[in-house]
C-alpha positions as CSV (number, residue, x, y, z in Angstrom):
1,M,2.4,19.6,1.3
2,H,5.3,19.5,3.6
3,G,8.0,21.9,2.4
4,K,8.7,22.6,-1.3
5,G,7.9,19.5,-3.3
6,A,8.1,17.1,-0.4
7,R,5.0,14.9,0.2
8,S,4.2,12.9,3.3
9,F,3.9,9.1,3.3
10,G,0.1,9.5,3.7
11,E,-0.1,11.8,0.6
12,R,2.0,9.4,-1.5
13,F,0.0,6.4,-0.4
14,A,-3.3,8.3,-1.2
15,D,-2.0,9.3,-4.6
16,A,-0.9,5.8,-5.5
17,L,-4.2,4.4,-4.2
18,R,-6.3,6.9,-6.2
19,R,-4.6,5.9,-9.4
20,R,-5.9,2.3,-8.8
21,L,-9.5,3.2,-8.0
22,H,-12.6,4.1,-10.0
23,P,-12.7,6.0,-12.4
24,N,-9.2,4.9,-13.4
25,T,-10.1,1.2,-12.9
26,T,-13.2,-0.8,-12.0
27,L,-12.0,-1.1,-8.4
28,T,-14.3,0.9,-6.0
29,V,-13.8,2.1,-2.5
30,Q,-16.5,-0.3,-1.4
31,R,-14.7,-3.3,-3.0
32,L,-11.3,-2.3,-1.7
33,A,-12.7,-2.0,1.8
34,G,-14.1,-5.5,1.4
35,L,-10.8,-6.9,0.2
36,F,-8.9,-5.4,3.2
37,R,-11.8,-6.2,5.6
38,L,-11.9,-2.6,6.7
39,S,-14.6,0.0,6.7
40,E,-15.1,2.4,3.8
41,R,-14.4,5.2,6.3
42,T,-10.9,3.8,6.7
43,I,-10.3,3.8,3.0
44,W,-11.6,7.4,2.7
45,M,-9.2,8.3,5.5
46,W,-6.4,6.9,3.5
47,L,-7.5,8.8,0.4
48,S,-7.4,12.0,2.4
49,G,-3.7,11.1,3.4
50,N,-4.4,10.0,6.9
51,G,-4.5,6.8,9.0
52,C,-2.4,4.4,6.8
53,R,-0.1,2.1,8.8
54,G,2.6,-0.2,7.8
55,E,0.4,-3.3,7.7
56,H,-1.9,-1.4,5.3
57,L,1.0,-0.7,3.0
58,A,2.0,-4.4,3.1
59,A,-1.6,-5.4,2.2
60,A,-1.7,-2.8,-0.6
61,I,1.6,-4.1,-2.0
62,G,0.2,-7.7,-1.8
63,L,-2.8,-6.6,-3.8
64,F,-1.3,-4.1,-6.3
65,G,2.3,-5.3,-6.5
66,I,5.8,-3.9,-6.1
67,G,5.0,-0.9,-8.4
68,F,2.7,0.4,-5.6
69,A,5.5,0.2,-3.1
70,E,7.9,2.0,-5.4
71,E,5.3,4.8,-5.9
72,V,4.9,5.2,-2.2
73,C,8.4,4.6,-0.9
74,G,10.6,5.1,-3.9
75,P,12.7,2.4,-5.6
76,A,14.5,-0.2,-3.6
77,P,18.2,0.4,-3.1
78,R,20.5,-1.5,-5.5
79,H,22.8,-2.7,-2.7
80,P,20.8,-2.9,0.5
81,D,22.5,-2.6,3.8
82,D,21.8,-5.1,6.6
83,E,18.9,-3.2,8.0
84,T,17.3,-2.8,4.6
85,E,17.8,-6.5,3.9
86,R,16.0,-7.4,7.2
87,L,13.1,-5.1,6.3
88,L,12.8,-6.6,2.9
89,V,12.7,-10.1,4.3
90,R,10.0,-9.0,6.8
91,M,8.0,-7.5,3.9
92,E,8.4,-10.6,1.7
93,T,7.1,-12.7,4.7
94,E,4.1,-10.4,5.2
95,L,3.4,-10.5,1.4
96,A,3.5,-14.3,1.4
97,R,1.0,-14.4,4.3
98,I,-1.3,-11.9,2.6
99,R,-1.2,-13.9,-0.7
100,A,-1.9,-17.2,1.2
101,E,-4.9,-15.6,3.0
102,R,-6.2,-14.2,-0.4
103,S,-5.9,-17.6,-2.1
104,Q,-7.7,-19.3,0.8
105,R,-10.6,-16.9,0.3
106,A,-10.8,-17.5,-3.4
């Protein structure tokens, strides 16, 4: 933990990911690694709160949905400023790319 009650991005990402993995669901570390085309070691690093980058968050949001993003980053602002709007557009573009890749593999 960092300070009283404050958790790092990596810790929040790991917690949200853990809730979506076996034994809470049927999704295993091995299967998740395959979906992301990453090593199981990378997934285990994420689960320890380390190594997650922005593109990993985008891929996880593409797989798990906006609820995952809100667990990790907090709810989206009701009235985004210009910078937030630009970031949201970039995230939506990345999610569309991830979904297109996933549908091509299916």
